[in-house]
C-alpha positions in Angstrom: 0.3 0.2 -0.1 2.9 2.2 0.9 4.3 1.8 -2.9 1.2 2.8 -4.3 0.8 5.9 -2.3 4.2 6.9 -3.2 3.8 6.4 -6.6 0.9 8.5 -6.4 2.5 11.3 -4.6 5.4 11.0 -7.3 3.1 11.6 -10.3 0.9 13.9 -8.3 3.8 16.2 -7.7 4.7 15.9 -11.4 1.2 17.0 -12.3 1.0 19.7 -10.0 4.0 21.1 -10.9 6.5 20.9 -7.8 9.2 19.9 -9.7 11.6 22.5 -10.6 10.8 24.1 -14.0 13.9 23.6 -16.4 14.6 27.0 -18.4 15.0 24.5 -21.6 11.6 23.0 -21.2 9.2 23.0 -24.2 6.3 21.4 -23.1 3.5 20.4 -26.0 6.0 21.2 -29.1 6.5 19.2 -31.5 9.8 18.8 -33.6 10.9 16.8 -36.3 14.5 15.2 -35.8 14.8 13.4 -38.8 12.5 13.1 -41.8 9.4 11.1 -40.6 10.4 11.0 -36.8 8.7 13.9 -34.5 9.6 14.3 -31.0 6.8 15.6 -28.8 8.0 17.1 -25.2 4.9 16.3 -22.7 3.6 19.2 -20.1 5.1 16.8 -17.1 5.1 20.0 -14.7 1.5 20.8 -15.0 -0.4 17.7 -16.4 2.2 14.8 -15.7 2.6 13.9 -19.4 5.4 11.8 -20.8 7.3 12.7 -23.9 5.6 10.9 -26.9 7.7 9.9 -30.5 5.6 9.9 -33.7 7.4 7.8 -36.2 6.0 7.7 -39.9 6.0 4.3 -41.5 4.9 3.8 -45.7 0.9 3.5 -44.4 0.6 4.3 -40.9 2.1 6.2 -38.0 3.8 4.5 -34.7 3.4 6.0 -31.6 6.0 5.7 -28.7 4.1 5.6 -25.4 0.2 5.9 -24.5 0.6 8.5 -22.2 -1.9 9.6 -19.5 -5.6 9.6 -21.4 -5.4 13.3 -21.7 -1.9 13.3 -23.1 -2.8 10.8 -25.4 -5.5 12.8 -26.9 -3.0 15.6 -27.2 -0.2 13.6 -29.1 -3.4 12.3 -31.5 -4.1 16.0 -32.3 -0.6 16.7 -32.9 0.2 13.6 -35.0 -2.9 14.5 -37.1 -1.0 17.9 -37.8 2.1 16.5 -39.3 0.6 13.4 -41.0 -2.4 12.5 -42.9 -1.9 8.3 -42.0 -3.5 6.7 -39.4 -2.0 5.8 -36.0 -1.9 1.9 -36.3 0.5 1.0 -33.6 1.3 2.4 -29.8 4.4 1.0 -27.8 4.3 1.0 -24.3 7.9 1.7 -22.6 6.8 0.6 -19.6 3.5 0.0 -17.2 3.5 3.4 -15.4 0.6 5.7 -15.5 1.7 8.3 -17.4 2.8 5.8 -20.3 0.4 3.5 -20.3 -2.9 4.6 -18.9 -3.9 6.4 -22.3 -3.9 2.7 -23.8 -7.7 2.9 -24.3 -7.8 5.9 -25.8 -5.5 4.5 -28.8 -7.3 1.0 -29.1 -10.7 2.3 -29.0 -9.7 4.0 -32.4 -8.5 1.1 -33.9 -4.6 1.1 -33.1 -2.6 -2.0 -31.5 -0.9 -1.6 -28.5 2.4 -3.4 -28.1 4.8 -3.9 -25.3 7.7 -6.0 -23.8 5.9 -8.9 -22.0 7.2 -7.3 -18.8 5.0 -4.8 -19.0 2.2 -6.8 -19.0 3.9 -8.5 -15.9 4.3 -5.4 -13.9 0.4 -4.7 -14.7 -0.3 -7.9 -12.8 1.8 -7.4 -10.1 0.9 -3.6 -9.4 -2.6 -3.2 -10.7 -5.5 -2.3 -10.2 -4.3 -0.7 -7.0 -2.5 1.9 -8.5 -5.2 2.6 -11.4 -7.7 3.2 -8.8 -5.6 5.6 -7.0 -5.4 7.4 -10.4 -8.9 7.5 -10.7 -9.6 9.7 -7.6 -6.6 11.9 -8.7 -7.0 12.3 -12.5 -10.5 13.1 -14.4 -8.9 12.0 -17.5 -8.3 8.6 -16.3 -11.8 8.5 -14.3 -13.4 9.5 -17.5 -12.2 6.3 -19.3 -15.1 4.4 -17.4 -12.9 1.3 -16.5 -11.7 -0.2 -13.3 -8.3 -1.3 -14.2 -5.5 -0.5 -16.8 -5.6 -1.9 -20.2 -3.1 -4.1 -20.8 -1.2 -4.0 -24.2 -3.0 -6.0 -26.6 0.5 -7.4 -28.1 3.4 -8.3 -26.3 6.9 -9.9 -27.5 9.7 -11.7 -25.4 12.2 -12.0 -28.1 14.7 -8.8 -28.3 14.7 -7.5 -31.0 11.1 -7.4 -32.1 11.0 -6.0 -35.4 8.9 -4.2 -37.5 9.4 -3.2 -41.0 8.1 -1.9 -44.4 9.6 -0.2 -47.2 10.2 3.1 -45.3 11.9 1.9 -42.2 12.8 -0.7 -40.0 12.0 -0.4 -36.3 13.7 -2.3 -33.5 12.0 -2.9 -30.0 14.4 -4.1 -27.3 14.6 -5.0 -23.8 18.0 -4.9 -22.2 17.0 -5.8 -18.7 15.6 -4.2 -15.4 16.3 -0.5 -14.9 13.5 1.8 -14.4 11.0 -1.1 -14.2 11.4 -4.8 -15.1 9.7 -4.4 -18.3 11.8 -1.3 -19.7 11.6 -1.2 -23.6 13.2 0.6 -26.2 12.9 1.5 -30.1 15.6 1.9 -32.0 15.1 3.2 -35.8 18.7 2.2 -37.3 18.2 4.2 -40.6 17.7 7.5 -38.8 20.4 6.4 -35.5 17.3 7.5 -33.2 16.6 5.8 -30.0 13.4 6.2 -27.9 14.2 5.1 -24.3 11.2 5.6 -22.1 12.3 6.3 -18.4 15.1 4.0 -18.7 16.8 7.3 -19.9 15.4 10.6 -18.7 17.2 14.0 -19.1 16.5 15.9 -15.7 15.2 15.1 -12.4 12.7 12.8 -13.3 13.9 9.4 -12.0 11.7 7.4 -10.0 13.4 4.2 -8.4 11.1 2.6 -6.3 10.2 0.0 -9.2 13.6 -0.1 -10.4 17.0 -1.9 -9.7 19.6 0.8 -9.3 22.6 -1.5 -9.5 21.4 -3.0 -12.8 20.3 0.5 -14.2 23.9 1.4 -15.7 24.3 -2.3 -17.3 20.8 -1.6 -19.0 21.9 1.9 -20.7 25.5 0.3 -21.4 23.6 -2.3 -23.5 21.7 0.4 -25.6 24.8 2.4 -25.8 26.1 -0.4 -28.3 23.5 0.6 -30.7 25.0 3.3 -33.4 22.7 6.2 -32.0 23.0 9.8 -32.9 19.6 11.1 -31.5 18.0 10.0 -28.0 14.4 10.6 -27.3 13.9 10.2 -23.7 10.7 9.5 -21.7 11.1 12.9 -19.6 12.9 15.8 -20.4 14.7 17.4 -23.8 15.9 15.5 -26.3 19.5 15.2 -27.3 22.3 13.2 -28.6 24.2 9.9 -27.2 25.6 12.1 -24.2 22.3 12.0 -22.8 22.7 8.1 -22.0 26.1 8.7 -20.6 24.9 11.3 -18.2 22.0 9.2 -17.0 24.4 6.0 -16.4 27.1 8.1 -14.6 24.2 9.4 -12.4 23.4 6.1 -10.9 27.0 4.9 -10.6 27.6 7.9 -8.6 24.6 7.3 -6.7 25.2 3.9 -5.8 29.1 4.8 -5.0 28.0 7.3 -2.8 25.6 5.0 -0.8 27.9 2.6 -0.7 30.6 4.6 0.6 28.2 6.0 3.1 27.7 2.5 4.4 30.8 1.3 4.7 31.6 4.3 6.7 29.2 3.6 9.4 26.4 5.9 8.6 22.9 5.3 9.0 20.0 6.1 6.4 19.0 9.1 8.8 22.7 10.8 8.4 21.7 11.0 4.7 18.0 11.5 4.3 15.7 13.6 6.5 12.1 12.6 6.7 9.1 14.3 7.2 5.8 12.7 7.5 7.3 9.4 6.7 8.6 10.8 3.3 12.1 11.5 2.1 12.4 15.2 1.7 15.8 16.2 1.9 19.1 14.6 1.3 22.7 15.6 2.4 24.3 13.3 -0.1 26.6 15.1 -2.5 27.2 14.1 -6.4 29.8 15.7 -8.8 28.7 18.7 -11.0 28.6 16.5 -14.1 25.4 14.9 -12.7 23.5 17.8 -11.2 20.9 18.3 -13.8 19.7 14.7 -12.3 19.5 16.1 -8.7 16.1 17.5 -7.6 13.0 17.0 -5.6 13.0 13.1 -6.2 16.6 12.6 -4.9 15.7 12.0 -1.3 13.9 9.1 -2.7 16.3 8.0 -4.8 19.1 8.0 -2.1 16.5 6.3 0.5 15.9 3.6 -2.6 19.2 2.9 -3.3 20.5 2.6 0.5 17.7 -0.1 0.9 18.7 -1.9 -2.1 22.5 -2.0 -1.1 21.7 -2.9 2.8 19.2 -5.3 2.2 20.8 -7.0 -1.4 17.8 -6.9 -2.9 16.4 -4.4 -5.8 14.5 -1.4 -4.9 11.5 -2.8 -6.9 11.6 -6.1 -4.9 11.8 -4.1 -1.4 8.6 -2.8 0.8 8.5 0.9 1.2 
């Protein structure tokens, strides 16, 4: 139950704008990175929306991430502005509400939702409790008039899963447990574009309670073996391959700093200040190179990493 409340709090903070606004934020804008591939930055500060990617195939469009229902409708509106082709496929990078609760919006208009099998498994693990919490907090979720999230209609277990036509080839990858047990990536090899979901974000948007902090850099390193020029993350602005490197460095530094504190005999309360049962501040210091990733969620990230190290289990396997 506490995990449900924590996740609701996290997304509630995003939706309510409690996270520091980035000077480079461009919510609700659509940019064509290469011909036929558009990046739409979601309004995370006010609406809790994730980023989306619109990929044009020969006869249809592919959307990366279903978003919340209100985000799905906004993406669909923008997709119609850039192409007259129908949306045929929507890929859920993972099971969290801001990436998957919009599934019914897409399937009701005839699209197919796709994900790595781990996404469907995570929904079975955590739902419908989280969805019930979202119904109480988000009118767009309540307006779906369903009691549980809609799982992806199609799943795959072999990585990569490939879709190809005369226009381009799409490769859907699973590299392991980072942000969630089902993290999926979409790679467009012709254009050297990688869509990362929340396994790679570009800013202080990491949610670690369902994650595997120790394995997270390994997942990113596997993705780095692809030939990538453009990284389109789940949250934060798009960028180059350096976005993956910075995200990996953040988690390496975070784990090393917490491990050092544990070995020196410090206790969790020496690193994290709790208020009303929630992590509010942290005294842990990381390098200037990764300060972009240090924000409001940082105390919870320190707590989750501490628990993972001291209890020798991934954060996502531990109660909160």
